[in-house]
C-alpha positions, 0 to 999 in steps of 0.5 A: 471539532476544529481543536483536535485536528489543530492539536495533531498538527501542532504535535507533529511540529513539536516532535520535529522541533524537539528532535531537529527533524524536518516537517514539510507540507507536500503540495505536489505528488512525490514519492514520500518513502523515497524522499524520507529515505534520502533524508535519512541517508543525508542526515545519517539517521540510524534510529528514531524519527526521520521526518514528518510529511503532511499532505491533503488526501481523501478520507472517511469521516462523519458529517452532520445532516438534517433529516427534517426533524432532527440532526443526525450523524452520517458517514461522509467522504471528505479531504483532510490533512494527513501526517506521515511520520517516518521512523527508522525502527531498530527491528523493522527498519524504515516504517511510516505511521499515517495519521488522519487529522479528522475524526475518527483519527485513523492510523495506518502503519506501514512496515516492510518484511524485507527490511525486517529480515535484512536486520535479522540476518545482520544480527546473525552475521548472515551475508547477503546482497540487497538492492532496494527491496530485492535480495540479489544474493543470500548466503543461507537460504534455508536459514533466511526462510526460518527467520522470515517465518518469524515475521508473523510471530512479532507482537504486532499489537505492542509494536503498533500501539507504541507508535500510535501513542507517539503520533496521536496525542489524543491517546495520551493519559487523560486525553479524550481517546485515552479510555477508548479501546484500540484495535488493529486490522490488516488493511493490505498484506503482500506475500512475495516469492523471491526467485534467485538464479544461480547463473546470470545467463539463465535470467538473461535468457528469460528476462525478455519474455518476462518483461514482454508479458508484464508490459503487454498483457493483463487480465481482469474479471468483473462479476456484476450486473452489466448492460448488454452494451457494456458487456461488449466493451473491456473494463479498465482496472478501476471497473470503468468501461473504456475502449481498450484494444483487446479481446473480451469473452462474455457469458451473460443471460438476458434479464429484465428490461433488456439487461444482461446479468452474468460474468464479464471476463477480459482475457488479454489486451495489448497496448496500442502500437505494440505487437504481442509475440511468443511461443507456448503460453503467450495466449493463456488468460489469467494473471497475477496482480499486486497492489 
């Protein structure tokens, strides 16, 4: 059991040694993508492996348990070493493949649609201006939209399988996972609507209100059985109740043992010391959240 995690780490070190790229263990919290991007710019990496960053993170794995008569395998939450391989792909731009070094050796690949679109426009010589992950100017929006629509038609299984084989040696020919069938699922997907303003003055007039709403208000809903005491308190984003200044609206029916079942909805909350002002629309409940 300990041999395979060691092989995954050795493979990462060998990849870095063979390509002359850095391998670094992260003991503290850092912005890994920002770090990898700086390394790529510093070393002028245009394609291929940029670096490998390793960090201990929570994982879902398995453990051996004794039920009194015989051992059995059960699901377990642990912490183990994860390997972040950062690549510059000729089609996708900067991506990373995250490998869990404990069984079942889960692989997660992150790609950025804006980077993919920018490279498509580069090939067609469509001028644009991009800052970080935002397009500030696009010469032909209709053509850019047509190109963006092709993102879902990429042969993702072929692309992802190629990177999986690169980062996990256990998937190679004759290895213990070679005969096992791989499948991919979408763990997280974000769709964005880019809004471009023709005049700077229009955005400057709207920006203060957008910033105020984004920083002062939030909305959440929790559909769960809660006690009557909990229903009187707002919930944090993680679902734990805490005294956050705000206004909670409660709809609940009394259940057995004095407990309430129903819906708890938090309309708005204001950060301590902040004052919410504005015209029409400032008091509407609901919102848009991203992860």
